[in-house]
N, C-alpha and C positions, 0 to 999 in steps of 0.2 A: 276447577276455576269458573268463575263467574263468566257468561257469555258478554261477549264483548257490546254488542247491538241486542234490542229485546225482540221477543219474538213476534210479538201481534202488535196492531197499530191501536195507539191510544183513543179513546173515547174523551167526549166531556166528563161522565160520567167518570169514567178512572180518573180526570182531574180534581173533580170537586170531593172525589172518595179521601185524595191525597190530604186536602184540608180538615178532616174528620169534622164535617159540618155541626151534627148535632152536639160536640164537645164544645164548639166554636160558639156555638148558638144558647148554649147555658153559659158560656163565658159572656156573653152580651147581654145576656139577661142582668147578670151581676154587676157588669157594669155600668147600664143603664141605669140600675138602683143607687149605685155610687154618685151619679151625674145628681138624681133627683134629691137624694138624700141630703147634697152638698150646700142646698140654696131653698130657702121658704116658698119660693115660688117657680115660675118657670126657667130652665134651662132655655138659653138659646139654640135657636134652629143648627145655625151651621156647629156648634159644638156636639149637639146631641146628633148631627148626623155624619160631620165630618170627624168625631172622634171618634164614634164608633166603628166605621169604615176604618178607619187607621190600626183600631185596636186588633179588628177582627183580620185584618188582611198579615199584619205580624203575626196573630196566633196561625193563621192559615199556614205562613211561614216554616213557623217553627214546628208545623205536625208532618208538614210535607217533609222535613230534614228528620223528624222522628222515624216516617218511613223507611231515608232512604236509609238510616243509620242500621235499623231493626229489621233489614230486608232478609238477610240470611236465618235470623231466628224466627219470621214469619212465615216462612215456606215450612217450618218444622210444625209450629203450633195451628190447631187446629180450629181457634178462633181468628186466625190471621194470613192463613195461607193462601185465601185468594185474594188478598191486598194487589194492587195495579203493580207495584215493584216487586215483590215477591214473585209476582206471576209474571214478570217483564213486560206485561204490556205499556210501563212507562219506561222509560231505560235513565240510568245513573244520572246521565248529561242533562236529561232532560227536566227530570227532578231536580237537579241543583239550578239549573237556571229558573224554571218556574219559581222554585221557592225564595230564590234571589230577586226576583222582578214583584215577589207579593211582599217581601219585606222590605226593600228597598221604597216602593210606593208607600208602604202603609207608616215605615218612618218617616217619610218626607211630607205626608200628608199631616203628620201630628208634631211636628219640627216648626212646618212653614204654617199651618192653619190655627193647631190647638197653642200647644206652648211645648219649649225644650225640656223642661220637668217629664211631661206626660212620656215626650218621645224617647226621654234616655232610660226611664224607669221600664217602659214597654220592651225597649230593645234588650235591656236587663234580666226581662223575662222571658224573653224567646231565648237566648242564651242560657240562661238557666234551666230551661225546658228540654232545650234540641240539643244542647253541649254538656253542660252538668249532670242533668239526671240522668238521659240516655245515654251519653259513652260512658259516663263513669258511675255514678252513684247508682242506676239500676242494678249495675254487676259485682258490685265492690260489696254493698252491705243490705241485710233484711231491715235495715232502717230506711233503706232507698224513699220510699215514698212520705215518708216522714220528711227527711229533709229536704225533698223534692218536691216536695206539696208547695212549699212557700211559692213557687213561679208560679202555680196555677191557683194561686188563692190572692192575685195580685191584681183583676180584672175590677171591682168594686173602687180598689186604690185608683188606679188609673182612670176612671169613670168620676171619682171626686177631683184629682189634679188636674184634671180636664177642663173643669168648671172652675174653680177656685187657684190652680198654680202653685197648690202647697199640698204638703201634707200635714192632716191636720188627728190628733187623736182618735174621733168618731171615724175616720175611714179606716185606720187602722182596728179598730172592733168590729168591722166588715170582714178584713183582711183573716183575722185571727179565729173569727167562725169558719169559713172556710178549711184555714189551717186545719182545725181541730175536726172538721167533717170527712178529710180527704182518707187519713188512714182507714177507720171503718167500711167507706164507701167501695174503697179500693180493696182490702182485703179480701172482702167480704167476695168479692170477682176471684182474687186469688186462689181462694179457699176452693171453690168451683171449678180453677182452672188448674191446679195445685200441678198433677201428670204434664200439663204443659211446659210448666215452669222449671220442672225438674228434668223434663228432657233436653232442654237447650241450656241448664246450668245457670239459670238464672235462679239469685238466692232472694229469693221472694219469702216471707216471715213463713207462710205456712210448708214450704220446704224444709228450712233449716231449722223452722223450732217445731213445727206439726202443727195438725190442725185445731188440738186442744187447746193448746197455748194460743194462737191467733184465736181464736174465738175469744178466750180471755179479755186480750187487747182489744179486738172489738167493744166489748161490752165495755171497759175502763177508758175508753175513749168516748163512748158515746156519751158515758156521762158528763166527761170531760166537756164534749160538745155542747151538752145540754146545757150546763153551767156556763158557758162561753156565751150561748145566746141569747142568756137573759142579762149581758152586759150593757144592751142596748138600753134596754129598759131603765137597768140600774144608774146607766151616766143620764139620762131623760132625752136619750137621742129619740127613743121610741115611746110610747104609749101604751095603754092597758089593751088595746086590741091585737097587737104586737104581743104583748107578754100573755095573752091567752093562746094566741096562735102558737108562739115558742114553746109553752108547756104542753100542749095537745101533740103538736109534733113530736116532739122531744119524748114526752111518756111512748108513745106510739115506736119509736125507733128503739128506743129502750126495752120495749116488752118484744119486739124481734130481734133485737139482741142476747136477749134472756133465752128466747125460744130456741137460737142459735147455739146457745151453751150449751144447751140441755138435747137437743135432735142432730144426730151424727146424718139425717138426712141431706143431701148436698144441694138438693132443691133449695133448702133454707137459706142458704148463704144468698143464691140468687135473688129471693126475696127480700132480702136485707140491702142487695145489692140496688136493684130496680127501686126498693122505697126509698135510697137515699138520694137519688135524683128526685125524685116527688119534694123530700123532704126539705132540699133547699130551693127548688122552684118555689115552691109555693110559701116556705119563710121569706123570700125577698120579697115575692109579690104581695106579702102580708104587711111586709115592712113599707113596703112603696104605699100602699091605700094606707095604712095607719099615718102616713106622714103627709100627704100629699092631697089624694084625694078628699078625704073626709074631712080638710080644712077648709077647702076651696067649696063643697058643699055640692061635688059631683055624684055623691051617691047617699 
């Protein structure tokens, strides 16, 4: 039975860890790019600051709920066993209150200072990740990360709607890129942590279908992702500089995924995982440069 109270007093660092700050930071990068891609000029300062603050708080709320729901699993897995709730430095009630405050404040900022569409889409993303993915999909199907990845792909759409107040086709292209990127990103980590997932009966693809099958699917999804990444150029949203970056970055990712298929060394999977983060960051930054800085003559 779980202890009714936590064992140690929590620190600021513990609560910060609950919010998964590195994940939220990557989400905010794509949200900012979504905002800036939505307009030819400058984004109003109020929207830029308060919009991203509201999105960040809601994302942090969802991350905290993820820690809470997965606390028993986290205690078993080597990657997560030292998390604050798993180690009972933060109690379950405190985590619920903390998540609730973050989510309520974030939603209030968005619905009162930005617009209702962004607020409700953000809430849907929060619930999709914290409840639908973490509680149900993660434990139900090896396609969990494919289906649940949609919740994590929405930040550029949220940034876009914060500026325009509407969903537009170009904003959905940004979502599609992250949606196609998510499986090869996460499955590479799942290969590296296969034994951990098997120990807690979570049906990640390497556990249910083996690493050879997973490596093949990473390669196929990287092909899909590269094709998807060319759509902003094909639609006229981005120009030649973005196209060159998408091809170079995609080529590198494709080469790494091919290496993963050929080499059983588990460190190759982590190389893929780490590069996938770099890929998304650089791709979106170059998209921003192509769209925003060059037309303004800033570089």
